[in-house]
C-alpha positions, 0 to 999 in steps of 0.5 A, spaced: 111 251 815 116 255 819 119 252 825 116 255 831 122 259 835 123 257 842 121 261 848 122 262 855 117 262 860 116 270 859 115 269 852 123 271 850 126 268 844 131 263 846 138 263 841 141 256 839 144 252 844 139 256 850 134 252 853 130 253 860 128 247 864 122 246 868 125 249 875 126 256 871 134 255 870 137 257 864 141 252 860 147 253 854 150 247 851 156 248 846 161 244 843 168 246 845 175 246 840 176 239 843 169 237 840 167 236 848 160 238 849 159 243 855 153 245 859 153 252 863 147 254 868 144 261 870 138 263 874 137 269 869 137 270 861 142 276 862 147 272 866 146 266 861 148 271 855 154 274 859 157 267 860 155 265 853 159 272 851 165 269 854 164 262 852 164 265 844 170 269 846 174 263 848 172 259 842 174 265 838 181 265 841 182 257 841 181 257 849 180 250 852 174 251 856 174 244 859 181 245 861 180 251 864 175 248 869 181 244 872 184 246 879 190 249 880 193 243 883 191 239 877 194 244 873 201 243 877 201 236 876 200 236 869 205 242 868 210 237 872 208 231 868 211 235 862 218 237 866 222 230 864 228 234 862 229 238 869 234 236 874 232 231 880 234 237 885 229 242 881 224 237 881 224 236 888 224 243 890 218 245 886 214 239 889 217 242 896 215 249 894 208 247 892 206 242 898 208 247 903 206 254 900 201 253 895 197 247 896 195 249 903 192 256 900 185 257 898 188 257 890 189 250 890 182 248 889 180 253 885 179 253 878 184 256 874 179 260 870 177 263 876 183 265 879 185 272 878 190 277 880 187 279 886 187 272 889 194 271 887 196 278 891 192 275 897 196 269 897 202 273 897 200 277 903 198 271 907 205 268 906 208 275 908 203 275 915 206 268 916 213 271 916 216 268 909 222 272 907 221 276 901 226 272 897 222 266 899 216 269 896 219 271 890 221 264 889 214 261 890 211 266 886 216 265 880 214 257 880 206 259 880 208 264 875 211 259 870 205 254 872 200 259 870 204 261 864 204 253 862 196 254 862 196 260 858 201 257 852 196 251 852 190 256 851 187 253 858 186 261 860 187 267 857 191 271 862 197 269 867 194 272 874 201 272 876 203 278 872 204 285 875 203 282 882 208 287 885 212 285 891 217 288 895 224 287 893 228 282 896 234 284 901 240 282 898 243 277 902 250 278 905 254 272 906 261 275 908 267 271 909 271 270 915 276 274 917 283 271 917 283 272 925 276 269 925 278 263 921 284 262 926 280 262 932 275 257 928 281 252 926 284 253 933 278 251 937 276 245 933 284 243 933 284 243 940 277 241 943 276 234 945 269 234 943 269 237 936 276 236 934 272 230 930 270 235 925 276 239 924 278 235 918 272 236 915 272 244 916 279 244 914 278 241 908 272 245 906 276 252 908 282 249 903 278 247 897 272 251 897 267 245 895 260 246 895 256 242 901 253 237 895 260 236 892 264 235 899 258 230 901 259 227 895 266 226 895 268 218 894 275 215 895 276 215 887 276 222 887 282 223 891 289 222 888 294 223 894 300 222 889 298 227 884 295 232 890 289 233 887 281 232 888 277 231 882 270 234 883 265 230 878 259 229 882 255 231 888 250 228 893 243 231 894 239 230 900 231 232 900 224 230 901 222 227 895 215 225 898 217 218 902 221 222 907 228 225 906 233 221 901 240 221 898 241 221 891 247 223 886 246 228 881 251 231 876 254 238 877 250 244 875 254 247 870 261 244 866 265 249 870 263 245 876 267 240 873 274 241 876 281 238 879 283 242 885 290 242 887 291 239 894 294 244 899 298 241 905 293 243 910 287 239 905 292 233 905 293 233 912 285 234 913 284 227 909 290 224 912 286 225 919 279 224 917 282 217 915 285 216 921 279 218 925 275 213 921 279 207 923 280 210 930 272 210 931 270 204 927 266 208 922 269 204 916 266 198 919 259 201 919 259 204 913 253 204 909 252 205 901 249 211 899 244 210 893 249 204 890 255 207 892 260 206 897 267 209 899 264 216 901 270 220 904 267 224 909 262 220 913 259 220 920 260 215 926 254 211 924 258 210 917 252 214 914 254 220 909 253 227 911 249 232 908 248 240 908 243 240 913 247 236 918 254 240 916 251 246 917 247 244 924 254 241 926 257 248 925 252 252 928 253 248 935 260 249 934 260 256 934 255 256 940 259 253 944 265 257 942 262 263 943 259 261 950 266 259 952 269 265 949 264 270 953 266 267 959 274 267 958 273 274 956 269 276 962 274 273 967 280 276 963 276 283 963 276 284 955 272 284 949 270 277 947 272 275 940 265 272 938 264 268 931 259 270 927 254 265 924 257 260 919 255 255 914 258 251 909 257 257 904 261 262 908 267 257 909 266 257 901 266 264 901 272 264 905 276 260 901 275 265 895 277 271 899 283 268 902 285 266 895 284 273 892 288 276 898 294 271 897 295 274 890 292 268 886 289 270 879 282 272 879 281 267 873 284 261 877 280 263 883 274 262 878 276 256 876 277 253 883 270 256 885 267 252 879 263 259 877 261 259 870 261 267 870 267 271 873 262 276 876 260 271 881 267 270 883 268 278 884 261 279 887 264 274 893 270 278 894 267 285 896 268 286 903 274 290 904 277 291 911 281 297 914 287 293 914 286 291 906 285 299 905 292 301 908 296 295 905 293 297 898 294 305 899 301 304 901 303 301 894 302 309 892 307 311 896 312 308 891 309 312 885 306 319 888 
């Protein structure tokens, strides 16, 4: 005797896996590619079968429908758990980007299977409305794209919703080196100001070595060889919020090119000697604190603590503000145009070192080594600002030829 076919309350024949409960809702049960039993519900039979079509398509393509139901936040946690080989700074950066710009959005609690390109575009618009820079949005979107691609590669979803979400191109950031005149003004101010002269050795040292912020903050006494006149760049000191507040941590240099021995100029030696004298005069060494298990940090503050890129850039900002205020008043008194200093950061001091090195005739490959650049194009891109005096100087060389 043939088995009676199951029907709904309207007499329509139900397929395998389909059923209807007492409340009239339609149900479909199936087993996914992982062997997990799943259930979906629908108000109408038409709606249920639309869902079935998608489910069958997922099964044929090997899509893990169970994982597709995880939220974006859950996906990110899973993604990060697979990134055991990334640098600590990169890990912290990803966590910071996520917690500040993606987790607060509507995307975070959505199922990844429900997130479409439209949702991503709306998220980008929200970031723009909040005043986020184009370059910053690009960085956040790059992370989000990688997270979704992880889901695609593992068959959690079929498509990456971040693909083809076009956005405005980032304006190229210009970090122009200081002119010789600006550099002289800055150094002279620091050397003679009663309050800010304590920062003179640090700024002078960066201007004469071109070290990155993390590299100069991470210098320890064993990195300095005054007899041979060289500083060994072997490590850097990071400072970021890793979930339990801001912390210092040691990290290797980004590339093999970062490992370098930089000859100490007379000015760099002078800076180190002055820093040592200030340490003892201000009692810094008596208060020196270990940093992530290390001691002997070359540049420390008055509390004996290590410096970081934020504190240095903040100090430079205050220095420039005070200098410009005084210069404006003096210029008004002397009835002349003020010679104001532009925004300056450690990065700009580093660019200034690169520019002065090229201007002095040092071979560009040597400058590349001193800067710790893997690619010479990076070095050449820094030295792009050509002023009128340089043009005149270079054109004079033609006089002996033409």
